[in-house]
All heavy atoms as an XYZ file, in Angstrom:
839
protein
N     -44.965    184.773     12.015
C     -44.983    185.075     13.431
C     -45.342    183.797     14.201
O     -46.313    183.131     13.903
C     -46.020    186.164     13.699
C     -46.080    186.610     15.112
S     -47.162    188.045     15.203
C     -47.380    188.128     16.916
N     -44.540    183.460     15.219
C     -44.772    182.254     16.000
C     -45.833    182.503     17.065
O     -45.934    183.582     17.623
C     -43.485    181.816     16.698
C     -42.478    181.219     15.778
C     -41.330    180.675     16.592
C     -40.341    179.971     15.700
N     -39.229    179.423     16.450
N     -46.588    181.464     17.355
C     -47.578    181.558     18.429
C     -46.866    181.434     19.763
O     -45.994    180.595     19.935
C     -48.618    180.460     18.277
N     -47.223    182.281     20.710
C     -46.599    182.255     22.022
C     -47.349    181.383     23.008
O     -46.787    180.934     23.987
C     -46.492    183.676     22.582
C     -45.601    184.630     21.801
C     -45.634    186.006     22.431
C     -44.182    184.108     21.764
N     -48.622    181.152     22.760
C     -49.431    180.411     23.722
C     -50.261    179.344     23.006
O     -50.712    179.545     21.891
C     -50.402    181.346     24.464
C     -49.730    182.418     25.247
C     -49.606    183.704     24.752
C     -49.194    182.153     26.495
C     -48.979    184.691     25.476
C     -48.572    183.133     27.223
C     -48.464    184.404     26.714
O     -47.844    185.373     27.434
N     -50.440    178.224     23.667
C     -51.428    177.227     23.269
C     -52.538    177.298     24.302
O     -52.288    177.129     25.485
C     -50.837    175.814     23.270
C     -49.823    175.628     22.177
O     -49.945    176.228     21.121
N     -48.829    174.807     22.428
N     -53.740    177.576     23.874
C     -54.846    177.726     24.812
C     -55.750    176.511     24.696
O     -56.153    176.116     23.614
C     -55.654    179.009     24.537
C     -54.744    180.226     24.715
C     -56.865    179.089     25.455
C     -55.390    181.528     24.360
N     -56.049    175.905     25.839
C     -56.941    174.758     25.864
C     -57.855    174.872     27.060
O     -57.522    175.500     28.053
N     -59.016    174.277     26.968
C     -59.957    174.279     28.076
C     -60.202    172.826     28.466
O     -60.593    172.009     27.631
C     -61.279    174.966     27.688
C     -61.019    176.423     27.317
C     -62.283    174.866     28.829
C     -62.218    177.136     26.781
N     -59.939    172.517     29.723
C     -60.196    171.182     30.238
C     -61.539    171.189     30.948
O     -61.767    171.993     31.830
C     -59.105    170.756     31.235
C     -57.791    170.454     30.591
C     -56.821    171.426     30.446
C     -57.524    169.174     30.120
C     -55.619    171.143     29.843
C     -56.318    168.884     29.525
C     -55.363    169.872     29.392
O     -54.176    169.580     28.801
N     -62.435    170.317     30.560
C     -63.752    170.227     31.176
C     -63.902    168.820     31.741
O     -63.656    167.837     31.049
C     -64.874    170.509     30.162
C     -64.735    171.926     29.616
C     -66.237    170.306     30.804
C     -65.734    172.272     28.564
N     -64.308    168.739     32.997
C     -64.543    167.445     33.619
C     -66.049    167.249     33.777
O     -66.691    167.997     34.492
C     -63.858    167.374     34.996
O     -62.486    167.686     34.839
C     -63.998    166.004     35.593
N     -66.597    166.266     33.072
C     -68.017    165.939     33.158
C     -68.111    164.472     33.533
O     -67.562    163.615     32.847
C     -68.745    166.190     31.826
C     -68.642    167.665     31.438
C     -70.203    165.760     31.926
C     -69.202    167.980     30.090
N     -68.821    164.199     34.628
C     -68.979    162.827     35.120
C     -67.623    162.137     35.252
O     -67.441    160.999     34.846
C     -69.900    162.016     34.215
C     -71.320    162.496     34.264
O     -71.743    163.065     35.261
N     -72.053    162.290     33.195
N     -66.660    162.851     35.783
C     -65.312    162.361     36.055
C     -64.554    161.930     34.807
O     -63.622    161.157     34.872
C     -65.343    161.230     37.080
C     -65.879    161.659     38.422
C     -65.861    160.549     39.407
C     -66.437    161.034     40.732
N     -66.496    159.981     41.730
N     -64.957    162.426     33.641
C     -64.204    162.195     32.408
C     -63.716    163.545     31.918
O     -64.475    164.498     31.828
C     -65.080    161.535     31.352
C     -65.468    160.117     31.704
C     -66.289    159.504     30.599
C     -66.679    158.087     30.979
N     -67.531    157.468     29.966
N     -62.431    163.631     31.594
C     -61.852    164.916     31.221
C     -61.822    165.047     29.705
O     -61.363    164.152     28.996
C     -60.438    165.016     31.787
C     -59.880    166.413     31.720
C     -58.617    166.530     32.531
O     -57.565    166.189     31.979
O     -58.684    166.956     33.683
N     -62.322    166.164     29.210
C     -62.297    166.461     27.787
C     -61.407    167.669     27.564
O     -61.369    168.583     28.365
C     -63.716    166.806     27.288
C     -64.834    165.803     27.583
C     -66.166    166.422     27.208
C     -64.590    164.533     26.814
N     -60.703    167.685     26.461
C     -59.890    168.844     26.108
C     -60.468    169.454     24.846
O     -60.596    168.786     23.830
C     -58.432    168.444     25.878
C     -57.521    169.535     25.330
C     -57.445    170.710     26.294
C     -56.156    168.997     25.044
N     -60.838    170.717     24.943
C     -61.375    171.436     23.793
C     -60.369    172.532     23.458
O     -60.089    173.399     24.284
C     -62.751    172.050     24.111
C     -63.724    170.950     24.516
C     -63.268    172.834     22.928
C     -65.034    171.464     25.040
N     -59.807    172.478     22.258
C     -58.824    173.485     21.862
C     -59.408    174.374     20.771
O     -60.008    173.884     19.820
C     -57.557    172.820     21.330
C     -56.656    172.307     22.400
C     -55.293    172.043     21.832
C     -54.348    171.782     22.979
N     -52.976    171.771     22.567
N     -59.186    175.650     20.937
C     -59.525    176.652     19.933
C     -60.979    176.582     19.484
O     -61.285    176.712     18.320
C     -58.591    176.530     18.717
C     -57.149    176.708     19.096
O     -56.825    177.510     19.963
N     -56.270    175.962     18.470
N     -61.891    176.366     20.412
C     -63.318    176.363     20.126
C     -63.897    177.678     20.643
O     -63.584    178.096     21.745
C     -64.019    175.191     20.816
C     -63.476    173.836     20.431
C     -64.043    173.336     19.113
O     -65.162    173.669     18.776
N     -63.275    172.561     18.380
N     -64.783    178.290     19.867
C     -65.318    179.575     20.251
C     -66.438    179.514     21.269
O     -66.458    180.263     22.224
N     -67.391    178.608     21.115
C     -68.566    178.562     21.968
C     -68.616    177.205     22.668
O     -68.451    176.174     22.041
C     -69.862    178.762     21.145
C     -71.074    178.680     22.045
C     -69.807    180.090     20.429
N     -68.843    177.243     23.964
C     -68.965    176.009     24.735
C     -70.296    176.047     25.472
O     -70.603    177.012     26.168
C     -67.817    175.874     25.754
C     -66.489    175.826     25.033
C     -68.001    174.643     26.622
C     -65.315    175.879     25.965
N     -71.104    175.010     25.306
C     -72.345    174.892     26.042
C     -72.095    173.986     27.234
O     -71.588    172.886     27.090
C     -73.447    174.320     25.150
C     -73.819    175.250     24.042
C     -73.295    175.065     22.779
C     -74.658    176.324     24.275
C     -73.608    175.931     21.760
C     -74.982    177.192     23.255
C     -74.457    177.003     21.988
N     -72.460    174.440     28.423
C     -72.187    173.721     29.657
C     -73.501    173.220     30.235
O     -74.436    173.986     30.423
C     -71.467    174.627     30.673
C     -70.157    175.127     30.080
C     -71.239    173.906     31.982
C     -69.469    176.156     30.926
N     -73.575    171.921     30.523
C     -74.779    171.362     31.129
C     -74.668    171.420     32.644
O     -73.638    171.759     33.197
C     -74.985    169.927     30.661
O     -73.913    169.136     31.103
N     -75.727    171.025     33.351
C     -75.747    171.124     34.809
C     -74.884    170.082     35.499
O     -74.559    170.227     36.658
C     -77.178    170.988     35.307
C     -78.001    172.181     34.970
C     -79.384    172.020     35.506
N     -80.164    173.163     35.096
C     -81.027    173.769     35.861
N     -81.264    173.315     37.064
N     -81.690    174.817     35.425
N     -74.532    168.993     34.813
C     -73.727    167.967     35.456
C     -72.220    168.253     35.343
O     -71.403    167.396     35.596
C     -74.042    166.585     34.896
C     -73.796    166.492     33.406
O     -73.619    167.539     32.762
O     -73.793    165.358     32.889
N     -71.902    169.482     34.988
C     -70.502    169.879     34.897
C     -69.902    169.969     36.295
O     -70.459    170.583     37.184
C     -70.408    171.239     34.211
C     -69.015    171.828     34.058
C     -68.215    171.012     33.077
C     -69.116    173.249     33.583
N     -68.747    169.336     36.492
C     -68.116    169.358     37.798
C     -67.046    170.429     37.914
O     -66.920    171.074     38.929
C     -67.499    167.983     38.099
C     -68.455    166.810     38.138
C     -67.705    165.526     38.364
C     -69.482    167.018     39.227
N     -66.260    170.621     36.853
C     -65.134    171.537     36.971
C     -64.749    172.051     35.589
O     -64.772    171.310     34.627
C     -63.952    170.798     37.600
C     -62.720    171.629     37.798
C     -61.640    170.859     38.526
C     -60.957    169.919     37.579
N     -59.798    169.263     38.125
N     -64.353    173.319     35.504
C     -63.824    173.890     34.269
C     -62.494    174.549     34.595
O     -62.401    175.368     35.496
C     -64.782    174.947     33.653
C     -64.146    175.599     32.445
C     -66.107    174.326     33.297
N     -61.455    174.174     33.876
C     -60.140    174.788     34.031
C     -59.708    175.327     32.683
O     -59.729    174.612     31.687
C     -59.089    173.772     34.496
C     -59.338    173.290     35.908
O     -59.849    174.098     36.697
O     -59.026    172.136     36.195
N     -59.291    176.565     32.657
C     -58.720    177.139     31.449
C     -57.214    177.057     31.599
O     -56.641    177.550     32.570
C     -59.175    178.602     31.239
C     -58.496    179.194     30.019
C     -60.676    178.657     31.115
N     -56.580    176.423     30.637
C     -55.147    176.181     30.714
C     -54.465    176.966     29.614
O     -54.838    176.869     28.452
C     -54.833    174.670     30.537
C     -53.347    174.429     30.541
C     -55.523    173.873     31.617
N     -53.490    177.761     29.978
C     -52.681    178.488     29.013
C     -51.274    177.929     29.128
O     -50.616    178.072     30.148
C     -52.693    180.010     29.282
C     -51.796    180.717     28.287
C     -54.100    180.539     29.224
N     -50.823    177.249     28.088
C     -49.483    176.680     28.079
C     -48.560    177.638     27.338
O     -48.753    177.917     26.173
C     -49.487    175.315     27.384
C     -50.364    174.297     28.063
C     -50.486    173.028     27.260
O     -49.941    172.972     26.142
O     -51.141    172.106     27.751
N     -47.572    178.120     28.046
C     -46.637    179.068     27.477
C     -45.480    178.300     26.865
O     -45.059    177.270     27.377
C     -46.109    179.968     28.602
C     -45.669    181.318     28.150
C     -45.313    182.190     29.334
O     -45.978    182.117     30.367
O     -44.343    182.926     29.189
N     -44.966    178.775     25.741
C     -43.769    178.170     25.174
C     -42.630    178.382     26.159
O     -42.380    179.491     26.615
C     -43.418    178.811     23.826
C     -44.486    178.655     22.776
C     -44.399    177.319     22.140
C     -45.421    177.259     21.024
N     -45.424    176.068     20.295
N     -41.972    177.290     26.524
C     -40.979    177.349     27.600
C     -39.610    177.789     27.085
O     -39.135    177.304     26.077
C     -40.844    175.982     28.276
C     -42.060    175.593     29.081
S     -42.431    176.717     30.418
C     -41.034    176.440     31.476
N     -39.006    178.676     27.825
C     -37.626    179.063     27.645
C     -36.943    178.934     28.987
O     -37.584    178.713     30.012
N     -35.635    179.079     29.020
C     -34.905    178.886     30.272
C     -35.281    179.956     31.295
O     -35.406    179.654     32.489
C     -33.383    178.823     30.023
C     -32.635    178.340     31.255
C     -32.844    180.167     29.570
C     -32.807    176.890     31.539
N     -35.526    181.177     30.873
C     -35.898    182.235     31.810
C     -37.318    182.006     32.346
O     -37.580    182.251     33.528
C     -35.796    183.607     31.142
C     -34.376    183.979     30.751
S     -33.186    183.828     32.100
C     -33.688    185.177     33.130
N     -38.223    181.538     31.497
C     -39.577    181.219     31.966
C     -39.547    180.078     32.969
O     -40.299    180.077     33.939
C     -40.478    180.839     30.794
C     -40.814    182.019     29.916
O     -40.680    183.163     30.335
N     -41.222    181.748     28.705
N     -38.665    179.102     32.734
C     -38.540    177.961     33.631
C     -38.138    178.425     35.030
O     -38.757    178.053     36.025
C     -37.520    176.974     33.067
C     -37.238    175.817     33.960
C     -38.165    174.801     34.107
C     -36.046    175.743     34.658
C     -37.914    173.726     34.928
C     -35.786    174.673     35.489
C     -36.715    173.661     35.620
N     -37.096    179.259     35.123
C     -36.647    179.726     36.434
C     -37.644    180.691     37.059
O     -37.793    180.744     38.282
C     -35.252    180.356     36.343
C     -34.176    179.333     36.156
C     -33.453    179.265     34.981
C     -33.886    178.413     37.149
C     -32.474    178.317     34.806
C     -32.912    177.460     36.995
C     -32.191    177.404     35.810
N     -38.358    181.448     36.254
C     -39.418    182.304     36.783
C     -40.545    181.481     37.388
O     -41.084    181.822     38.449
N     -40.896    180.366     36.722
C     -41.922    179.471     37.265
C     -41.464    178.843     38.572
O     -42.253    178.685     39.506
C     -42.263    178.368     36.262
C     -43.058    178.888     35.076
O     -43.614    180.001     35.185
O     -43.118    178.177     34.050
N     -40.196    178.470     38.646
C     -39.660    177.911     39.893
C     -39.796    178.926     41.018
O     -40.230    178.598     42.128
C     -38.194    177.477     39.721
C     -38.113    176.250     38.831
C     -37.548    177.189     41.074
C     -36.701    175.833     38.512
N     -39.448    180.156     40.748
C     -39.523    181.214     41.751
C     -40.962    181.416     42.229
O     -41.224    181.518     43.432
C     -38.954    182.510     41.184
C     -38.741    183.558     42.241
O     -38.671    183.247     43.427
N     -38.649    184.800     41.821
N     -41.921    181.444     41.302
C     -43.329    181.618     41.675
C     -43.839    180.439     42.500
O     -44.574    180.622     43.469
C     -44.191    181.801     40.428
C     -44.136    183.204     39.867
C     -45.181    183.409     38.794
N     -44.932    182.614     37.599
C     -44.085    182.941     36.638
N     -43.390    184.059     36.734
N     -43.920    182.153     35.592
N     -43.458    179.224     42.130
C     -43.905    178.049     42.876
C     -43.281    177.995     44.270
O     -43.932    177.570     45.224
C     -43.580    176.756     42.106
C     -44.408    176.564     40.862
C     -45.889    176.447     41.140
O     -46.260    175.811     42.150
O     -46.680    176.981     40.353
N     -42.028    178.418     44.410
C     -41.380    178.405     45.721
C     -42.031    179.400     46.674
O     -42.026    179.194     47.882
C     -39.884    178.701     45.584
C     -39.104    177.594     44.886
S     -39.233    176.004     45.694
C     -38.176    176.256     47.076
N     -42.612    180.474     46.144
C     -43.318    181.433     46.996
C     -44.629    180.856     47.523
O     -45.140    181.304     48.549
C     -43.588    182.722     46.227
C     -42.337    183.536     45.998
C     -42.619    184.798     45.232
C     -41.323    185.556     44.994
N     -41.530    186.757     44.193
N     -45.185    179.849     46.841
C     -46.435    179.228     47.274
C     -46.227    178.166     48.350
O     -47.189    177.728     48.965
C     -47.124    178.565     46.082
C     -47.589    179.530     45.014
C     -48.209    178.746     43.875
C     -48.529    179.639     42.691
N     -49.054    178.843     41.570
N     -44.977    177.763     48.562
C     -44.690    176.673     49.506
C     -44.957    177.135     50.927
O     -44.606    178.249     51.315
C     -43.214    176.218     49.370
C     -42.842    175.226     50.450
C     -42.972    175.627     47.999
N     -45.577    176.269     51.708
C     -45.812    176.544     53.120
C     -44.616    176.005     53.905
O     -44.521    174.804     54.171
C     -47.102    175.856     53.569
O     -47.256    175.986     54.955
N     -43.694    176.880     54.255
C     -42.477    176.474     54.936
C     -42.758    176.255     56.414
O     -43.554    176.969     57.011
C     -41.395    177.542     54.759
C     -40.998    177.715     53.326
C     -41.404    178.699     52.483
C     -40.164    176.854     52.563
N     -40.865    178.515     51.250
C     -40.092    177.392     51.261
C     -39.466    175.683     52.850
C     -39.345    176.785     50.260
C     -38.727    175.087     51.850
C     -38.671    175.641     50.574
N     -42.090    175.263     57.050
C     -42.331    175.009     58.471
C     -41.750    176.123     59.342
O     -40.752    176.761     58.982
C     -41.616    173.683     58.727
C     -40.583    173.597     57.674
C     -41.142    174.310     56.481
N     -42.388    176.333     60.487
C     -41.879    177.301     61.456
C     -40.661    176.705     62.159
O     -40.387    175.519     62.076
C     -42.964    177.635     62.481
C     -44.241    178.142     61.869
C     -44.048    179.512     61.283
C     -45.369    180.044     60.763
N     -45.355    180.428     59.395
N     -39.935    177.530     62.886
C     -38.709    177.093     63.548
C     -38.977    175.960     64.546
O     -38.230    174.998     64.612
C     -38.053    178.289     64.252
C     -36.714    177.982     64.849
C     -36.098    179.260     65.431
N     -34.735    179.072     65.789
C     -33.702    179.270     64.991
N     -33.920    179.659     63.752
N     -32.483    179.081     65.406
N     -40.057    176.066     65.311
C     -40.386    175.044     66.299
C     -40.715    173.703     65.625
O     -40.266    172.645     66.068
C     -41.561    175.522     67.143
C     -41.884    174.653     68.320
C     -42.991    175.287     69.152
C     -43.298    174.440     70.375
N     -44.345    175.043     71.195
N     -41.507    173.772     64.547
C     -41.838    172.552     63.805
C     -40.589    171.916     63.205
O     -40.413    170.697     63.277
C     -42.810    172.863     62.664
C     -44.197    173.236     63.087
C     -45.037    173.657     61.904
O     -44.513    174.318     60.985
O     -46.229    173.316     61.916
N     -39.731    172.740     62.641
C     -38.509    172.239     62.011
C     -37.611    171.546     63.019
O     -37.076    170.466     62.754
C     -37.766    173.382     61.324
C     -36.524    172.997     60.538
C     -36.891    172.072     59.394
C     -35.828    174.242     60.026
N     -37.441    172.142     64.207
C     -36.598    171.512     65.221
C     -37.226    170.213     65.721
O     -36.523    169.218     65.945
C     -36.336    172.479     66.376
O     -37.544    172.833     67.007
N     -38.552    170.173     65.864
C     -39.229    168.946     66.294
C     -39.057    167.836     65.259
O     -38.739    166.705     65.598
C     -40.712    169.224     66.522
C     -41.436    168.028     67.089
C     -42.885    168.296     67.454
N     -43.293    169.670     67.364
C     -44.437    170.076     66.818
N     -45.267    169.206     66.311
N     -44.760    171.347     66.787
N     -39.238    168.169     63.987
C     -39.078    167.170     62.924
C     -37.636    166.692     62.834
O     -37.386    165.510     62.586
C     -39.520    167.733     61.574
C     -40.994    168.082     61.497
C     -41.444    169.056     60.630
C     -41.938    167.435     62.288
C     -42.786    169.379     60.545
C     -43.280    167.751     62.218
C     -43.692    168.725     61.344
O     -45.025    169.042     61.265
N     -36.685    167.592     63.042
C     -35.275    167.215     62.999
C     -34.946    166.240     64.123
O     -34.246    165.237     63.907
C     -34.379    168.464     63.101
O     -34.727    169.365     62.045
C     -32.916    168.105     63.015
N     -35.462    166.500     65.315
C     -35.225    165.604     66.457
C     -35.857    164.234     66.192
O     -35.247    163.193     66.470
C     -35.765    166.237     67.753
C     -34.891    167.424     68.142
C     -35.825    165.216     68.882
C     -35.462    168.270     69.256
N     -37.039    164.210     65.620
C     -37.706    162.941     65.309
C     -36.884    162.142     64.299
O     -36.661    160.936     64.471
C     -39.134    163.186     64.786
C     -40.028    163.682     65.920
C     -39.723    161.924     64.161
C     -41.390    164.162     65.466
N     -36.403    162.790     63.262
C     -35.624    162.092     62.237
C     -34.310    161.571     62.817
O     -33.948    160.409     62.603
C     -35.366    163.012     61.026
C     -34.323    162.420     60.098
C     -36.657    163.266     60.266
N     -33.603    162.399     63.563
C     -32.324    161.968     64.130
C     -32.506    160.832     65.132
O     -31.721    159.868     65.135
C     -31.605    163.151     64.786
C     -31.080    164.209     63.816
C     -30.456    165.365     64.589
C     -30.073    163.608     62.853
N     -33.531    160.907     65.979
C     -33.745    159.828     66.942
C     -34.143    158.534     66.234
O     -33.702    157.448     66.630
C     -34.803    160.226     67.976
O     -36.035    160.473     67.354
N     -34.929    158.625     65.175
C     -35.287    157.433     64.405
C     -34.056    156.807     63.760
O     -33.889    155.582     63.773
C     -36.331    157.784     63.329
O     -37.470    158.374     63.953
C     -36.749    156.561     62.547
N     -33.178    157.627     63.228
C     -31.945    157.115     62.614
C     -31.057    156.450     63.664
O     -30.507    155.366     63.428
C     -31.194    158.258     61.886
C     -29.784    157.834     61.511
C     -31.968    158.696     60.663
N     -30.936    157.043     64.824
C     -30.088    156.480     65.885
C     -30.650    155.145     66.371
O     -29.915    154.159     66.516
C     -29.933    157.492     67.039
C     -29.061    158.663     66.587
C     -29.338    156.829     68.274
C     -29.052    159.831     67.533
N     -31.959    155.079     66.626
C     -32.576    153.838     67.106
C     -32.455    152.738     66.050
O     -32.109    151.590     66.361
C     -34.051    154.081     67.504
C     -34.787    152.778     67.723
C     -34.118    154.958     68.738
N     -32.732    153.080     64.784
C     -32.628    152.090     63.710
C     -31.191    151.610     63.542
O     -30.950    150.404     63.376
C     -33.148    152.685     62.390
O     -34.473    153.187     62.591
C     -33.166    151.649     61.286
N     -30.224    152.510     63.622
C     -28.811    152.126     63.513
C     -28.409    151.212     64.662
O     -27.702    150.212     64.444
C     -27.921    153.365     63.512
O     -28.234    154.194     62.433
N     -28.838    151.526     65.872
C     -28.509    150.682     67.029
C     -29.141    149.305     66.880
O     -28.491    148.282     67.162
C     -28.987    151.355     68.311
N     -30.374    149.250     66.413
C     -31.053    147.973     66.213
C     -30.283    147.087     65.241
O     -29.997    145.914     65.517
C     -32.482    148.215     65.722
C     -33.200    146.963     65.307
C     -33.690    146.087     66.251
C     -33.381    146.672     63.961
C     -34.351    144.930     65.873
C     -34.037    145.526     63.576
C     -34.526    144.651     64.539
N     -29.925    147.644     64.083
C     -29.216    146.845     63.089
C     -27.798    146.515     63.529
O     -27.263    145.459     63.164
C     -29.228    147.532     61.726
C     -30.556    147.405     61.030
C     -31.343    148.523     60.788
C     -31.026    146.169     60.627
C     -32.557    148.400     60.163
C     -32.250    146.039     59.990
C     -33.020    147.156     59.760
N     -27.164    147.373     64.323
C     -25.832    147.057     64.851
C     -25.910    145.864     65.795
O     -25.056    144.957     65.746
C     -25.246    148.268     65.570
N     -26.929    145.826     66.645
C     -27.100    144.699     67.570
C     -27.388    143.409     66.792
O     -26.808    142.352     67.078
C     -28.213    145.006     68.595
C     -27.739    146.113     69.543
C     -28.607    143.753     69.374
C     -28.836    146.671     70.419
N     -28.258    143.486     65.802
C     -28.562    142.319     64.970
C     -27.296    141.839     64.260
O     -27.010    140.631     64.208
C     -29.674    142.647     63.951
C     -30.977    142.973     64.657
C     -29.861    141.512     62.948
C     -31.566    141.817     65.437
N     -26.498    142.749     63.747
C     -25.260    142.398     63.051
C     -24.275    141.723     64.004
O     -23.638    140.720     63.639
C     -24.647    143.650     62.434
C     -23.400    143.346     61.637
O     -23.447    142.424     60.804
O     -22.377    144.031     61.854
N     -24.149    142.254     65.223
C     -23.244    141.634     66.197
C     -23.707    140.222     66.567
O     -22.871    139.308     66.679
C     -23.155    142.504     67.452
C     -22.365    143.803     67.309
C     -22.505    144.645     68.571
C     -20.919    143.509     67.008
N     -25.006    140.039     66.735
C     -25.535    138.706     67.076
C     -25.285    137.717     65.945
O     -24.833    136.584     66.183
C     -27.022    138.778     67.388
S     -27.385    139.657     68.918
N     -25.562    138.121     64.732
C     -25.354    137.217     63.590
C     -23.877    136.878     63.430
O     -23.509    135.712     63.228
C     -25.937    137.840     62.299
C     -27.461    137.886     62.382
C     -25.495    137.062     61.061
C     -28.131    138.632     61.251
N     -23.009    137.884     63.532
C     -21.568    137.614     63.391
C     -21.054    136.738     64.534
O     -20.180    135.885     64.328
C     -20.772    138.914     63.304
O     -20.933    139.663     64.479
N     -21.591    136.901     65.747
C     -21.196    136.044     66.877
C     -21.555    134.587     66.588
O     -20.741    133.678     66.772
C     -21.873    136.521     68.168
C     -21.680    135.579     69.312
C     -20.473    135.522     69.987
C     -22.709    134.729     69.703
C     -20.290    134.648     71.043
C     -22.538    133.856     70.753
C     -21.324    133.810     71.429
N     -22.807    134.349     66.124
C     -23.228    132.979     65.840
C     -22.458    132.373     64.672
O     -22.118    131.191     64.689
C     -24.736    132.914     65.586
C     -25.548    133.032     66.837
C     -26.432    134.072     67.012
C     -25.411    132.084     67.851
C     -27.184    134.180     68.175
C     -26.155    132.183     69.023
C     -27.043    133.237     69.187
N     -22.148    133.147     63.665
C     -21.366    132.626     62.523
C     -19.963    132.243     62.992
O     -19.455    131.174     62.638
C     -21.322    133.662     61.367
C     -22.701    133.756     60.721
C     -20.270    133.293     60.347
C     -22.827    134.807     59.658
N     -19.309    133.122     63.799
C     -17.980    132.789     64.317
C     -18.025    131.554     65.238
O     -17.137    130.725     65.212
C     -17.406    133.973     65.083
C     -16.801    135.014     64.185
C     -15.975    136.019     64.979
N     -16.241    137.324     64.389
C     -16.848    138.338     64.988
N     -17.217    138.236     66.239
N     -17.055    139.455     64.355
N     -19.081    131.462     66.035
C     -19.223    130.332     66.951
C     -19.325    129.009     66.178
O     -18.662    128.027     66.512
C     -20.457    130.529     67.848
C     -20.713    129.414     68.795
C     -19.921    129.272     69.919
C     -21.724    128.502     68.539
C     -20.154    128.227     70.812
C     -21.965    127.470     69.414
C     -21.178    127.325     70.548
N     -20.151    128.994     65.118
C     -20.331    127.766     64.342
C     -19.114    127.443     63.465
O     -18.809    126.282     63.233
C     -21.603    127.827     63.490
C     -22.852    127.701     64.292
C     -23.792    128.723     64.297
C     -23.104    126.584     65.054
C     -24.952    128.619     65.035
C     -24.264    126.463     65.804
C     -25.203    127.491     65.803
N     -18.413    128.454     62.974
C     -17.244    128.204     62.133
C     -16.048    127.747     62.950
O     -15.192    126.998     62.453
C     -16.881    129.464     61.338
C     -17.839    129.830     60.206
C     -17.377    131.116     59.547
C     -17.951    128.717     59.190
N     -15.933    128.182     64.209
C     -14.807    127.794     65.044
C     -14.978    126.398     65.625
O     -14.013    125.782     66.037
C     -14.587    128.804     66.173
C     -14.037    130.104     65.636
O     -13.431    130.153     64.583
N     -14.278    131.180     66.368
N     -16.181    125.883     65.681
C     -16.405    124.534     66.241
C     -16.301    123.485     65.212
O     -16.334    123.237     64.227
C     -17.774    124.438     66.933
C     -17.720    125.192     68.249
O     -16.652    125.385     68.814
N     -18.875    125.598     68.721
């Protein structure tokens, strides 16, 4: 019978992370900062897409007003940057033509 899960416990003490696997008893001192229990599931294609679905539900999506504001900011930045480089390109090409024709 295959194991379906690998169980590990990550303990952070004094900003150093230790991994304890398959240990029955853990003694915790007062300088413990964080304890995370990690269950790693054997991955299959259906588990992968299920995880994607669960993570997408956690995303904080922007509201309509925020989205339109961000879109306007991005488009205006692209337009200004494009105009800047177009002007620089025209100036450089003008000077190159001027020096090559003389």
